[in-house]
mmCIF file of the N, C-alpha and C atoms, coordinates in Angstrom:
data_MODEL
# 
_entry.id   MODEL 
# 
loop_
_atom_site.group_PDB 
_atom_site.id 
_atom_site.type_symbol 
_atom_site.label_atom_id 
_atom_site.label_alt_id 
_atom_site.label_comp_id 
_atom_site.label_asym_id 
_atom_site.label_entity_id 
_atom_site.label_seq_id 
_atom_site.pdbx_PDB_ins_code 
_atom_site.Cartn_x 
_atom_site.Cartn_y 
_atom_site.Cartn_z 
_atom_site.occupancy 
_atom_site.B_iso_or_equiv 
_atom_site.pdbx_formal_charge 
_atom_site.auth_seq_id 
_atom_site.auth_comp_id 
_atom_site.auth_asym_id 
_atom_site.auth_atom_id 
_atom_site.pdbx_PDB_model_num 
ATOM 1   N N  . MET A 1 1  ? -3.273  4.532   -6.423  1.00 0.00 ? 1  MET A N  1 
ATOM 2   C CA . MET A 1 1  ? -2.557  4.760   -7.639  1.00 0.00 ? 1  MET A CA 1 
ATOM 3   C C  . MET A 1 1  ? -1.429  3.734   -7.787  1.00 0.00 ? 1  MET A C  1 
ATOM 4   N N  . VAL A 1 2  ? -0.705  3.479   -6.708  1.00 0.00 ? 2  VAL A N  1 
ATOM 5   C CA . VAL A 1 2  ? 0.405   2.525   -6.754  1.00 0.00 ? 2  VAL A CA 1 
ATOM 6   C C  . VAL A 1 2  ? -0.124  1.115   -7.009  1.00 0.00 ? 2  VAL A C  1 
ATOM 7   N N  . GLU A 1 3  ? -1.258  0.790   -6.396  1.00 0.00 ? 3  GLU A N  1 
ATOM 8   C CA . GLU A 1 3  ? -1.864  -0.523  -6.631  1.00 0.00 ? 3  GLU A CA 1 
ATOM 9   C C  . GLU A 1 3  ? -2.217  -0.690  -8.111  1.00 0.00 ? 3  GLU A C  1 
ATOM 10  N N  . ASP A 1 4  ? -2.771  0.340   -8.728  1.00 0.00 ? 4  ASP A N  1 
ATOM 11  C CA . ASP A 1 4  ? -3.118  0.274   -10.147 1.00 0.00 ? 4  ASP A CA 1 
ATOM 12  C C  . ASP A 1 4  ? -1.879  0.071   -11.013 1.00 0.00 ? 4  ASP A C  1 
ATOM 13  N N  . ILE A 1 5  ? -0.808  0.758   -10.696 1.00 0.00 ? 5  ILE A N  1 
ATOM 14  C CA . ILE A 1 5  ? 0.443   0.602   -11.454 1.00 0.00 ? 5  ILE A CA 1 
ATOM 15  C C  . ILE A 1 5  ? 0.951   -0.829  -11.336 1.00 0.00 ? 5  ILE A C  1 
ATOM 16  N N  . LEU A 1 6  ? 0.970   -1.357  -10.118 1.00 0.00 ? 6  LEU A N  1 
ATOM 17  C CA . LEU A 1 6  ? 1.441   -2.727  -9.908  1.00 0.00 ? 6  LEU A CA 1 
ATOM 18  C C  . LEU A 1 6  ? 0.565   -3.737  -10.644 1.00 0.00 ? 6  LEU A C  1 
ATOM 19  N N  . THR A 1 7  ? -0.745  -3.522  -10.622 1.00 0.00 ? 7  THR A N  1 
ATOM 20  C CA . THR A 1 7  ? -1.663  -4.430  -11.302 1.00 0.00 ? 7  THR A CA 1 
ATOM 21  C C  . THR A 1 7  ? -1.413  -4.444  -12.802 1.00 0.00 ? 7  THR A C  1 
ATOM 22  N N  . LYS A 1 8  ? -1.223  -3.272  -13.393 1.00 0.00 ? 8  LYS A N  1 
ATOM 23  C CA . LYS A 1 8  ? -1.006  -3.180  -14.839 1.00 0.00 ? 8  LYS A CA 1 
ATOM 24  C C  . LYS A 1 8  ? 0.348   -3.730  -15.262 1.00 0.00 ? 8  LYS A C  1 
ATOM 25  N N  . VAL A 1 9  ? 1.374   -3.413  -14.504 1.00 0.00 ? 9  VAL A N  1 
ATOM 26  C CA . VAL A 1 9  ? 2.722   -3.846  -14.866 1.00 0.00 ? 9  VAL A CA 1 
ATOM 27  C C  . VAL A 1 9  ? 2.884   -5.351  -14.697 1.00 0.00 ? 9  VAL A C  1 
ATOM 28  N N  . THR A 1 10 ? 2.358   -5.887  -13.603 1.00 0.00 ? 10 THR A N  1 
ATOM 29  C CA . THR A 1 10 ? 2.500   -7.319  -13.347 1.00 0.00 ? 10 THR A CA 1 
ATOM 30  C C  . THR A 1 10 ? 1.502   -8.151  -14.151 1.00 0.00 ? 10 THR A C  1 
ATOM 31  N N  . GLY A 1 11 ? 0.410   -7.533  -14.583 1.00 0.00 ? 11 GLY A N  1 
ATOM 32  C CA . GLY A 1 11 ? -0.626  -8.271  -15.296 1.00 0.00 ? 11 GLY A CA 1 
ATOM 33  C C  . GLY A 1 11 ? -1.454  -9.146  -14.364 1.00 0.00 ? 11 GLY A C  1 
ATOM 34  N N  . ASP A 1 12 ? -1.304  -8.952  -13.065 1.00 0.00 ? 12 ASP A N  1 
ATOM 35  C CA . ASP A 1 12 ? -2.024  -9.738  -12.067 1.00 0.00 ? 12 ASP A CA 1 
ATOM 36  C C  . ASP A 1 12 ? -3.293  -9.003  -11.662 1.00 0.00 ? 12 ASP A C  1 
ATOM 37  N N  . ASP A 1 13 ? -4.403  -9.300  -12.336 1.00 0.00 ? 13 ASP A N  1 
ATOM 38  C CA . ASP A 1 13 ? -5.672  -8.635  -12.043 1.00 0.00 ? 13 ASP A CA 1 
ATOM 39  C C  . ASP A 1 13 ? -6.207  -8.999  -10.664 1.00 0.00 ? 13 ASP A C  1 
ATOM 40  N N  . LYS A 1 14 ? -5.792  -10.116 -10.114 1.00 0.00 ? 14 LYS A N  1 
ATOM 41  C CA . LYS A 1 14 ? -6.247  -10.533 -8.788  1.00 0.00 ? 14 LYS A CA 1 
ATOM 42  C C  . LYS A 1 14 ? -5.682  -9.644  -7.684  1.00 0.00 ? 14 LYS A C  1 
ATOM 43  N N  . LEU A 1 15 ? -4.650  -8.906  -7.995  1.00 0.00 ? 15 LEU A N  1 
ATOM 44  C CA . LEU A 1 15 ? -4.021  -8.024  -7.014  1.00 0.00 ? 15 LEU A CA 1 
ATOM 45  C C  . LEU A 1 15 ? -4.997  -6.969  -6.499  1.00 0.00 ? 15 LEU A C  1 
ATOM 46  N N  . SER A 1 16 ? -5.917  -6.537  -7.339  1.00 0.00 ? 16 SER A N  1 
ATOM 47  C CA . SER A 1 16 ? -6.851  -5.475  -6.946  1.00 0.00 ? 16 SER A CA 1 
ATOM 48  C C  . SER A 1 16 ? -7.953  -5.961  -6.000  1.00 0.00 ? 16 SER A C  1 
ATOM 49  N N  . THR A 1 17 ? -8.037  -7.261  -5.761  1.00 0.00 ? 17 THR A N  1 
ATOM 50  C CA . THR A 1 17 ? -9.035  -7.792  -4.828  1.00 0.00 ? 17 THR A CA 1 
ATOM 51  C C  . THR A 1 17 ? -8.434  -8.787  -3.834  1.00 0.00 ? 17 THR A C  1 
ATOM 52  N N  . LYS A 1 18 ? -7.145  -8.911  -3.817  1.00 0.00 ? 18 LYS A N  1 
ATOM 53  C CA . LYS A 1 18 ? -6.458  -9.933  -3.034  1.00 0.00 ? 18 LYS A CA 1 
ATOM 54  C C  . LYS A 1 18 ? -6.772  -9.885  -1.538  1.00 0.00 ? 18 LYS A C  1 
ATOM 55  N N  . TYR A 1 19 ? -6.896  -8.726  -0.949  1.00 0.00 ? 19 TYR A N  1 
ATOM 56  C CA . TYR A 1 19 ? -7.048  -8.594  0.499   1.00 0.00 ? 19 TYR A CA 1 
ATOM 57  C C  . TYR A 1 19 ? -8.465  -8.234  0.942   1.00 0.00 ? 19 TYR A C  1 
ATOM 58  N N  . ILE A 1 20 ? -9.405  -8.190  0.016   1.00 0.00 ? 20 ILE A N  1 
ATOM 59  C CA . ILE A 1 20 ? -10.788 -7.868  0.371   1.00 0.00 ? 20 ILE A CA 1 
ATOM 60  C C  . ILE A 1 20 ? -11.332 -8.965  1.281   1.00 0.00 ? 20 ILE A C  1 
ATOM 61  N N  . GLY A 1 21 ? -11.911 -8.551  2.390   1.00 0.00 ? 21 GLY A N  1 
ATOM 62  C CA . GLY A 1 21 ? -12.469 -9.491  3.349   1.00 0.00 ? 21 GLY A CA 1 
ATOM 63  C C  . GLY A 1 21 ? -11.513 -9.879  4.464   1.00 0.00 ? 21 GLY A C  1 
ATOM 64  N N  . ASN A 1 22 ? -10.255 -9.464  4.364   1.00 0.00 ? 22 ASN A N  1 
ATOM 65  C CA . ASN A 1 22 ? -9.278  -9.757  5.413   1.00 0.00 ? 22 ASN A CA 1 
ATOM 66  C C  . ASN A 1 22 ? -9.420  -8.775  6.571   1.00 0.00 ? 22 ASN A C  1 
ATOM 67  N N  . LYS A 1 23 ? -8.915  -9.176  7.717   1.00 0.00 ? 23 LYS A N  1 
ATOM 68  C CA . LYS A 1 23 ? -8.904  -8.303  8.888   1.00 0.00 ? 23 LYS A CA 1 
ATOM 69  C C  . LYS A 1 23 ? -7.726  -7.335  8.757   1.00 0.00 ? 23 LYS A C  1 
ATOM 70  N N  . SER A 1 24 ? -7.948  -6.093  9.144   1.00 0.00 ? 24 SER A N  1 
ATOM 71  C CA . SER A 1 24 ? -6.918  -5.072  9.042   1.00 0.00 ? 24 SER A CA 1 
ATOM 72  C C  . SER A 1 24 ? -5.889  -5.198  10.154  1.00 0.00 ? 24 SER A C  1 
ATOM 73  N N  . PRO A 1 25 ? -4.607  -5.128  9.814   1.00 0.00 ? 25 PRO A N  1 
ATOM 74  C CA . PRO A 1 25 ? -3.564  -5.126  10.842  1.00 0.00 ? 25 PRO A CA 1 
ATOM 75  C C  . PRO A 1 25 ? -3.329  -3.732  11.439  1.00 0.00 ? 25 PRO A C  1 
ATOM 76  N N  . PHE A 1 26 ? -4.004  -2.737  10.894  1.00 0.00 ? 26 PHE A N  1 
ATOM 77  C CA . PHE A 1 26 ? -3.831  -1.357  11.330  1.00 0.00 ? 26 PHE A CA 1 
ATOM 78  C C  . PHE A 1 26 ? -5.030  -0.924  12.183  1.00 0.00 ? 26 PHE A C  1 
ATOM 79  N N  . PRO A 1 27 ? -4.798  -0.349  13.366  1.00 0.00 ? 27 PRO A N  1 
ATOM 80  C CA . PRO A 1 27 ? -5.913  0.036   14.236  1.00 0.00 ? 27 PRO A CA 1 
ATOM 81  C C  . PRO A 1 27 ? -6.769  1.172   13.676  1.00 0.00 ? 27 PRO A C  1 
ATOM 82  N N  . ASP A 1 28 ? -6.239  1.958   12.764  1.00 0.00 ? 28 ASP A N  1 
ATOM 83  C CA . ASP A 1 28 ? -6.978  3.097   12.216  1.00 0.00 ? 28 ASP A CA 1 
ATOM 84  C C  . ASP A 1 28 ? -7.477  2.846   10.790  1.00 0.00 ? 28 ASP A C  1 
ATOM 85  N N  . LEU A 1 29 ? -7.523  1.599   10.380  1.00 0.00 ? 29 LEU A N  1 
ATOM 86  C CA . LEU A 1 29 ? -7.927  1.266   9.009   1.00 0.00 ? 29 LEU A CA 1 
ATOM 87  C C  . LEU A 1 29 ? -8.844  0.051   9.048   1.00 0.00 ? 29 LEU A C  1 
ATOM 88  N N  . ARG A 1 30 ? -10.129 0.277   8.765   1.00 0.00 ? 30 ARG A N  1 
ATOM 89  C CA . ARG A 1 30 ? -11.086 -0.826  8.753   1.00 0.00 ? 30 ARG A CA 1 
ATOM 90  C C  . ARG A 1 30 ? -10.946 -1.631  7.464   1.00 0.00 ? 30 ARG A C  1 
ATOM 91  N N  . GLY A 1 31 ? -11.212 -2.906  7.554   1.00 0.00 ? 31 GLY A N  1 
ATOM 92  C CA . GLY A 1 31 ? -11.104 -3.791  6.402   1.00 0.00 ? 31 GLY A CA 1 
ATOM 93  C C  . GLY A 1 31 ? -12.175 -3.585  5.357   1.00 0.00 ? 31 GLY A C  1 
ATOM 94  N N  . ASP A 1 32 ? -13.239 -2.836  5.669   1.00 0.00 ? 32 ASP A N  1 
ATOM 95  C CA . ASP A 1 32 ? -14.322 -2.619  4.709   1.00 0.00 ? 32 ASP A CA 1 
ATOM 96  C C  . ASP A 1 32 ? -14.185 -1.292  3.946   1.00 0.00 ? 32 ASP A C  1 
ATOM 97  N N  . LEU A 1 33 ? -13.110 -0.575  4.168   1.00 0.00 ? 33 LEU A N  1 
ATOM 98  C CA . LEU A 1 33 ? -12.907 0.694   3.453   1.00 0.00 ? 33 LEU A CA 1 
ATOM 99  C C  . LEU A 1 33 ? -12.516 0.428   2.005   1.00 0.00 ? 33 LEU A C  1 
ATOM 100 N N  . PRO A 1 34 ? -12.900 1.300   1.082   1.00 0.00 ? 34 PRO A N  1 
ATOM 101 C CA . PRO A 1 34 ? -12.610 1.069   -0.335  1.00 0.00 ? 34 PRO A CA 1 
ATOM 102 C C  . PRO A 1 34 ? -11.116 1.037   -0.679  1.00 0.00 ? 34 PRO A C  1 
ATOM 103 N N  . TYR A 1 35 ? -10.294 1.682   0.107   1.00 0.00 ? 35 TYR A N  1 
ATOM 104 C CA . TYR A 1 35 ? -8.863  1.714   -0.175  1.00 0.00 ? 35 TYR A CA 1 
ATOM 105 C C  . TYR A 1 35 ? -8.066  0.716   0.662   1.00 0.00 ? 35 TYR A C  1 
ATOM 106 N N  . PHE A 1 36 ? -8.744  -0.133  1.434   1.00 0.00 ? 36 PHE A N  1 
ATOM 107 C CA . PHE A 1 36 ? -8.061  -1.113  2.282   1.00 0.00 ? 36 PHE A CA 1 
ATOM 108 C C  . PHE A 1 36 ? -7.170  -2.044  1.462   1.00 0.00 ? 36 PHE A C  1 
ATOM 109 N N  . ASN A 1 37 ? -7.667  -2.564  0.366   1.00 0.00 ? 37 ASN A N  1 
ATOM 110 C CA . ASN A 1 37 ? -6.876  -3.488  -0.454  1.00 0.00 ? 37 ASN A CA 1 
ATOM 111 C C  . ASN A 1 37 ? -5.613  -2.814  -0.973  1.00 0.00 ? 37 ASN A C  1 
ATOM 112 N N  . ALA A 1 38 ? -5.728  -1.578  -1.413  1.00 0.00 ? 38 ALA A N  1 
ATOM 113 C CA . ALA A 1 38 ? -4.560  -0.860  -1.931  1.00 0.00 ? 38 ALA A CA 1 
ATOM 114 C C  . ALA A 1 38 ? -3.506  -0.671  -0.839  1.00 0.00 ? 38 ALA A C  1 
ATOM 115 N N  . VAL A 1 39 ? -3.949  -0.343  0.372   1.00 0.00 ? 39 VAL A N  1 
ATOM 116 C CA . VAL A 1 39 ? -3.018  -0.180  1.485   1.00 0.00 ? 39 VAL A CA 1 
ATOM 117 C C  . VAL A 1 39 ? -2.301  -1.498  1.768   1.00 0.00 ? 39 VAL A C  1 
ATOM 118 N N  . MET A 1 40 ? -3.033  -2.580  1.757   1.00 0.00 ? 40 MET A N  1 
ATOM 119 C CA . MET A 1 40 ? -2.437  -3.887  2.031   1.00 0.00 ? 40 MET A CA 1 
ATOM 120 C C  . MET A 1 40 ? -1.442  -4.284  0.936   1.00 0.00 ? 40 MET A C  1 
ATOM 121 N N  . VAL A 1 41 ? -1.753  -3.988  -0.312  1.00 0.00 ? 41 VAL A N  1 
ATOM 122 C CA . VAL A 1 41 ? -0.842  -4.314  -1.417  1.00 0.00 ? 41 VAL A CA 1 
ATOM 123 C C  . VAL A 1 41 ? 0.488   -3.585  -1.244  1.00 0.00 ? 41 VAL A C  1 
ATOM 124 N N  . VAL A 1 42 ? 0.436   -2.298  -0.955  1.00 0.00 ? 42 VAL A N  1 
ATOM 125 C CA . VAL A 1 42 ? 1.692   -1.543  -0.844  1.00 0.00 ? 42 VAL A CA 1 
ATOM 126 C C  . VAL A 1 42 ? 2.460   -1.827  0.430   1.00 0.00 ? 42 VAL A C  1 
ATOM 127 N N  . THR A 1 43 ? 1.755   -2.168  1.512   1.00 0.00 ? 43 THR A N  1 
ATOM 128 C CA . THR A 1 43 ? 2.471   -2.453  2.757   1.00 0.00 ? 43 THR A CA 1 
ATOM 129 C C  . THR A 1 43 ? 3.073   -3.854  2.760   1.00 0.00 ? 43 THR A C  1 
ATOM 130 N N  . THR A 1 44 ? 2.382   -4.819  2.200   1.00 0.00 ? 44 THR A N  1 
ATOM 131 C CA . THR A 1 44 ? 2.929   -6.179  2.179   1.00 0.00 ? 44 THR A CA 1 
ATOM 132 C C  . THR A 1 44 ? 4.118   -6.297  1.239   1.00 0.00 ? 44 THR A C  1 
ATOM 133 N N  . ARG A 1 45 ? 4.204   -5.415  0.267   1.00 0.00 ? 45 ARG A N  1 
ATOM 134 C CA . ARG A 1 45 ? 5.339   -5.415  -0.663  1.00 0.00 ? 45 ARG A CA 1 
ATOM 135 C C  . ARG A 1 45 ? 6.467   -4.508  -0.195  1.00 0.00 ? 45 ARG A C  1 
ATOM 136 N N  . GLY A 1 46 ? 6.283   -3.838  0.935   1.00 0.00 ? 46 GLY A N  1 
ATOM 137 C CA . GLY A 1 46 ? 7.329   -2.989  1.490   1.00 0.00 ? 46 GLY A CA 1 
ATOM 138 C C  . GLY A 1 46 ? 7.476   -1.645  0.805   1.00 0.00 ? 46 GLY A C  1 
ATOM 139 N N  . ILE A 1 47 ? 6.496   -1.251  0.034   1.00 0.00 ? 47 ILE A N  1 
ATOM 140 C CA . ILE A 1 47 ? 6.560   0.032   -0.670  1.00 0.00 ? 47 ILE A CA 1 
ATOM 141 C C  . ILE A 1 47 ? 6.192   1.174   0.281   1.00 0.00 ? 47 ILE A C  1 
ATOM 142 N N  . MET A 1 48 ? 5.227   0.931   1.152   1.00 0.00 ? 48 MET A N  1 
ATOM 143 C CA . MET A 1 48 ? 4.834   1.894   2.180   1.00 0.00 ? 48 MET A CA 1 
ATOM 144 C C  . MET A 1 48 ? 4.777   1.154   3.507   1.00 0.00 ? 48 MET A C  1 
ATOM 145 N N  . GLU A 1 49 ? 4.770   1.913   4.593   1.00 0.00 ? 49 GLU A N  1 
ATOM 146 C CA . GLU A 1 49 ? 4.689   1.304   5.920   1.00 0.00 ? 49 GLU A CA 1 
ATOM 147 C C  . GLU A 1 49 ? 3.838   2.183   6.824   1.00 0.00 ? 49 GLU A C  1 
ATOM 148 N N  . ALA A 1 50 ? 3.538   1.674   7.992   1.00 0.00 ? 50 ALA A N  1 
ATOM 149 C CA . ALA A 1 50 ? 2.754   2.430   8.963   1.00 0.00 ? 50 ALA A CA 1 
ATOM 150 C C  . ALA A 1 50 ? 3.466   3.735   9.302   1.00 0.00 ? 50 ALA A C  1 
ATOM 151 N N  . VAL A 1 51 ? 2.690   4.768   9.538   1.00 0.00 ? 51 VAL A N  1 
ATOM 152 C CA . VAL A 1 51 ? 3.250   6.074   9.885   1.00 0.00 ? 51 VAL A CA 1 
ATOM 153 C C  . VAL A 1 51 ? 3.863   6.024   11.285  1.00 0.00 ? 51 VAL A C  1 
ATOM 154 N N  . ASP A 1 52 ? 3.170   5.359   12.198  1.00 0.00 ? 52 ASP A N  1 
ATOM 155 C CA . ASP A 1 52 ? 3.635   5.248   13.576  1.00 0.00 ? 52 ASP A CA 1 
ATOM 156 C C  . ASP A 1 52 ? 3.851   3.769   13.892  1.00 0.00 ? 52 ASP A C  1 
ATOM 157 N N  . LEU A 1 53 ? 5.088   3.356   13.937  1.00 0.00 ? 53 LEU A N  1 
ATOM 158 C CA . LEU A 1 53 ? 5.399   1.946   14.148  1.00 0.00 ? 53 LEU A CA 1 
ATOM 159 C C  . LEU A 1 53 ? 5.088   1.478   15.563  1.00 0.00 ? 53 LEU A C  1 
ATOM 160 N N  . THR A 1 54 ? 5.015   2.396   16.535  1.00 0.00 ? 54 THR A N  1 
ATOM 161 C CA . THR A 1 54 ? 4.707   1.993   17.907  1.00 0.00 ? 54 THR A CA 1 
ATOM 162 C C  . THR A 1 54 ? 3.230   1.645   18.074  1.00 0.00 ? 54 THR A C  1 
ATOM 163 N N  . THR A 1 55 ? 2.350   2.401   17.415  1.00 0.00 ? 55 THR A N  1 
ATOM 164 C CA . THR A 1 55 ? 0.910   2.129   17.514  1.00 0.00 ? 55 THR A CA 1 
ATOM 165 C C  . THR A 1 55 ? 0.405   1.297   16.347  1.00 0.00 ? 55 THR A C  1 
ATOM 166 N N  . GLY A 1 56 ? 1.169   1.250   15.270  1.00 0.00 ? 56 GLY A N  1 
ATOM 167 C CA . GLY A 1 56 ? 0.747   0.520   14.085  1.00 0.00 ? 56 GLY A CA 1 
ATOM 168 C C  . GLY A 1 56 ? -0.210  1.281   13.200  1.00 0.00 ? 56 GLY A C  1 
ATOM 169 N N  . GLU A 1 57 ? -0.400  2.553   13.469  1.00 0.00 ? 57 GLU A N  1 
ATOM 170 C CA . GLU A 1 57 ? -1.338  3.361   12.683  1.00 0.00 ? 57 GLU A CA 1 
ATOM 171 C C  . GLU A 1 57 ? -0.770  3.667   11.302  1.00 0.00 ? 57 GLU A C  1 
ATOM 172 N N  . PHE A 1 58 ? -1.615  3.518   10.289  1.00 0.00 ? 58 PHE A N  1 
ATOM 173 C CA . PHE A 1 58 ? -1.218  3.809   8.918   1.00 0.00 ? 58 PHE A CA 1 
ATOM 174 C C  . PHE A 1 58 ? -1.500  5.269   8.551   1.00 0.00 ? 58 PHE A C  1 
ATOM 175 N N  . ALA A 1 59 ? -2.510  5.868   9.152   1.00 0.00 ? 59 ALA A N  1 
ATOM 176 C CA . ALA A 1 59 ? -2.909  7.263   8.900   1.00 0.00 ? 59 ALA A CA 1 
ATOM 177 C C  . ALA A 1 59 ? -3.193  7.502   7.416   1.00 0.00 ? 59 ALA A C  1 
ATOM 178 N N  . PRO A 1 60 ? -4.204  6.827   6.868   1.00 0.00 ? 60 PRO A N  1 
ATOM 179 C CA . PRO A 1 60 ? -4.462  6.917   5.426   1.00 0.00 ? 60 PRO A CA 1 
ATOM 180 C C  . PRO A 1 60 ? -4.907  8.285   4.926   1.00 0.00 ? 60 PRO A C  1 
ATOM 181 N N  . MET A 1 61 ? -5.429  9.124   5.803   1.00 0.00 ? 61 MET A N  1 
ATOM 182 C CA . MET A 1 61 ? -5.927  10.422  5.354   1.00 0.00 ? 61 MET A CA 1 
ATOM 183 C C  . MET A 1 61 ? -4.949  11.569  5.612   1.00 0.00 ? 61 MET A C  1 
ATOM 184 N N  . LYS A 1 62 ? -3.813  11.268  6.185   1.00 0.00 ? 62 LYS A N  1 
ATOM 185 C CA . LYS A 1 62 ? -2.815  12.318  6.421   1.00 0.00 ? 62 LYS A CA 1 
ATOM 186 C C  . LYS A 1 62 ? -1.969  12.506  5.166   1.00 0.00 ? 62 LYS A C  1 
ATOM 187 N N  . PRO A 1 63 ? -1.502  13.724  4.934   1.00 0.00 ? 63 PRO A N  1 
ATOM 188 C CA . PRO A 1 63 ? -0.656  13.967  3.760   1.00 0.00 ? 63 PRO A CA 1 
ATOM 189 C C  . PRO A 1 63 ? 0.691   13.251  3.865   1.00 0.00 ? 63 PRO A C  1 
ATOM 190 N N  . VAL A 1 64 ? 1.259   12.946  2.721   1.00 0.00 ? 64 VAL A N  1 
ATOM 191 C CA . VAL A 1 64 ? 2.580   12.315  2.647   1.00 0.00 ? 64 VAL A CA 1 
ATOM 192 C C  . VAL A 1 64 ? 3.593   13.417  2.346   1.00 0.00 ? 64 VAL A C  1 
ATOM 193 N N  . SER A 1 65 ? 4.665   13.461  3.112   1.00 0.00 ? 65 SER A N  1 
ATOM 194 C CA . SER A 1 65 ? 5.680   14.497  2.882   1.00 0.00 ? 65 SER A CA 1 
ATOM 195 C C  . SER A 1 65 ? 6.384   14.257  1.551   1.00 0.00 ? 65 SER A C  1 
ATOM 196 N N  . GLY A 1 66 ? 7.032   15.275  1.056   1.00 0.00 ? 66 GLY A N  1 
ATOM 197 C CA . GLY A 1 66 ? 7.764   15.156  -0.203  1.00 0.00 ? 66 GLY A CA 1 
ATOM 198 C C  . GLY A 1 66 ? 8.864   14.113  -0.133  1.00 0.00 ? 66 GLY A C  1 
ATOM 199 N N  . ALA A 1 67 ? 9.582   14.088  0.980   1.00 0.00 ? 67 ALA A N  1 
ATOM 200 C CA . ALA A 1 67 ? 10.660  13.114  1.147   1.00 0.00 ? 67 ALA A CA 1 
ATOM 201 C C  . ALA A 1 67 ? 10.107  11.693  1.179   1.00 0.00 ? 67 ALA A C  1 
ATOM 202 N N  . ASP A 1 68 ? 8.978   11.499  1.882   1.00 0.00 ? 68 ASP A N  1 
ATOM 203 C CA . ASP A 1 68 ? 8.363   10.176  1.929   1.00 0.00 ? 68 ASP A CA 1 
ATOM 204 C C  . ASP A 1 68 ? 7.843   9.764   0.554   1.00 0.00 ? 68 ASP A C  1 
ATOM 205 N N  . ALA A 1 69 ? 7.290   10.717  -0.187  1.00 0.00 ? 69 ALA A N  1 
ATOM 206 C CA . ALA A 1 69 ? 6.797   10.418  -1.530  1.00 0.00 ? 69 ALA A CA 1 
ATOM 207 C C  . ALA A 1 69 ? 7.940   9.966   -2.437  1.00 0.00 ? 69 ALA A C  1 
ATOM 208 N N  . LEU A 1 70 ? 9.079   10.619  -2.347  1.00 0.00 ? 70 LEU A N  1 
ATOM 209 C CA . LEU A 1 70 ? 10.237  10.214  -3.146  1.00 0.00 ? 70 LEU A CA 1 
ATOM 210 C C  . LEU A 1 70 ? 10.727  8.825   -2.759  1.00 0.00 ? 70 LEU A C  1 
ATOM 211 N N  . LEU A 1 71 ? 10.693  8.523   -1.475  1.00 0.00 ? 71 LEU A N  1 
ATOM 212 C CA . LEU A 1 71 ? 11.089  7.203   -1.002  1.00 0.00 ? 71 LEU A CA 1 
ATOM 213 C C  . LEU A 1 71 ? 10.124  6.125   -1.514  1.00 0.00 ? 71 LEU A C  1 
ATOM 214 N N  . ILE A 1 72 ? 8.846   6.420   -1.507  1.00 0.00 ? 72 ILE A N  1 
ATOM 215 C CA . ILE A 1 72 ? 7.840   5.491   -2.020  1.00 0.00 ? 72 ILE A CA 1 
ATOM 216 C C  . ILE A 1 72 ? 8.052   5.252   -3.505  1.00 0.00 ? 72 ILE A C  1 
ATOM 217 N N  . ILE A 1 73 ? 8.328   6.305   -4.258  1.00 0.00 ? 73 ILE A N  1 
ATOM 218 C CA . ILE A 1 73 ? 8.581   6.168   -5.693  1.00 0.00 ? 73 ILE A CA 1 
ATOM 219 C C  . ILE A 1 73 ? 9.817   5.320   -5.942  1.00 0.00 ? 73 ILE A C  1 
ATOM 220 N N  . ARG A 1 74 ? 10.850  5.510   -5.151  1.00 0.00 ? 74 ARG A N  1 
ATOM 221 C CA . ARG A 1 74 ? 12.068  4.711   -5.300  1.00 0.00 ? 74 ARG A CA 1 
ATOM 222 C C  . ARG A 1 74 ? 11.786  3.229   -5.020  1.00 0.00 ? 74 ARG A C  1 
ATOM 223 N N  . LYS A 1 75 ? 11.025  2.954   -3.956  1.00 0.00 ? 75 LYS A N  1 
ATOM 224 C CA . LYS A 1 75 ? 10.692  1.570   -3.632  1.00 0.00 ? 75 LYS A CA 1 
ATOM 225 C C  . LYS A 1 75 ? 9.827   0.945   -4.717  1.00 0.00 ? 75 LYS A C  1 
ATOM 226 N N  . LEU A 1 76 ? 8.908   1.714   -5.280  1.00 0.00 ? 76 LEU A N  1 
ATOM 227 C CA . LEU A 1 76 ? 8.075   1.218   -6.381  1.00 0.00 ? 76 LEU A CA 1 
ATOM 228 C C  . LEU A 1 76 ? 8.931   0.917   -7.596  1.00 0.00 ? 76 LEU A C  1 
ATOM 229 N N  . LYS A 1 77 ? 9.850   1.806   -7.893  1.00 0.00 ? 77 LYS A N  1 
ATOM 230 C CA . LYS A 1 77 ? 10.761  1.597   -9.021  1.00 0.00 ? 77 LYS A CA 1 
ATOM 231 C C  . LYS A 1 77 ? 11.582  0.322   -8.828  1.00 0.00 ? 77 LYS A C  1 
ATOM 232 N N  . ASP A 1 78 ? 12.068  0.100   -7.619  1.00 0.00 ? 78 ASP A N  1 
ATOM 233 C CA . ASP A 1 78 ? 12.822  -1.122  -7.325  1.00 0.00 ? 78 ASP A CA 1 
ATOM 234 C C  . ASP A 1 78 ? 11.954  -2.359  -7.496  1.00 0.00 ? 78 ASP A C  1 
ATOM 235 N N  . GLU A 1 79 ? 10.706  -2.272  -7.060  1.00 0.00 ? 79 GLU A N  1 
ATOM 236 C CA . GLU A 1 79 ? 9.759   -3.394  -7.188  1.00 0.00 ? 79 GLU A CA 1 
ATOM 237 C C  . GLU A 1 79 ? 9.487   -3.710  -8.662  1.00 0.00 ? 79 GLU A C  1 
ATOM 238 N N  . LEU A 1 80 ? 9.434   -2.687  -9.488  1.00 0.00 ? 80 LEU A N  1 
ATOM 239 C CA . LEU A 1 80 ? 9.102   -2.879  -10.909 1.00 0.00 ? 80 LEU A CA 1 
ATOM 240 C C  . LEU A 1 80 ? 10.285  -3.375  -11.740 1.00 0.00 ? 80 LEU A C  1 
ATOM 241 N N  . ARG A 1 81 ? 11.462  -3.389  -11.186 1.00 0.00 ? 81 ARG A N  1 
ATOM 242 C CA . ARG A 1 81 ? 12.630  -3.895  -11.918 1.00 0.00 ? 81 ARG A CA 1 
ATOM 243 C C  . ARG A 1 81 ? 12.501  -5.361  -12.276 1.00 0.00 ? 81 ARG A C  1 
ATOM 244 N N  . PHE A 1 82 ? 11.691  -6.082  -11.532 1.00 0.00 ? 82 PHE A N  1 
ATOM 245 C CA . PHE A 1 82 ? 11.540  -7.526  -11.760 1.00 0.00 ? 82 PHE A CA 1 
ATOM 246 C C  . PHE A 1 82 ? 10.615  -7.828  -12.928 1.00 0.00 ? 82 PHE A C  1 
ATOM 247 N N  . PHE A 1 83 ? 9.944   -6.795  -13.483 1.00 0.00 ? 83 PHE A N  1 
ATOM 248 C CA . PHE A 1 83 ? 8.974   -7.043  -14.562 1.00 0.00 ? 83 PHE A CA 1 
ATOM 249 C C  . PHE A 1 83 ? 9.391   -6.400  -15.853 1.00 0.00 ? 83 PHE A C  1 
# 
């Protein structure tokens, strides 16, 4: 969802395919998964980060807490100020 918002606001259609084919930096996230590109877009922009910084795991299927969701929204809002 965040990737779609960034793509529409920035007008950069290449954003939705930018990381396809790249190797995953996360041990629990394969590069061939359909949501891999979206994870890479939000992590490289600092909007989201790995759940466990010691192992580098992103945990894409675990729920996001309310506090973390608010933090993500704030970071997205800050990112969108430039557009």
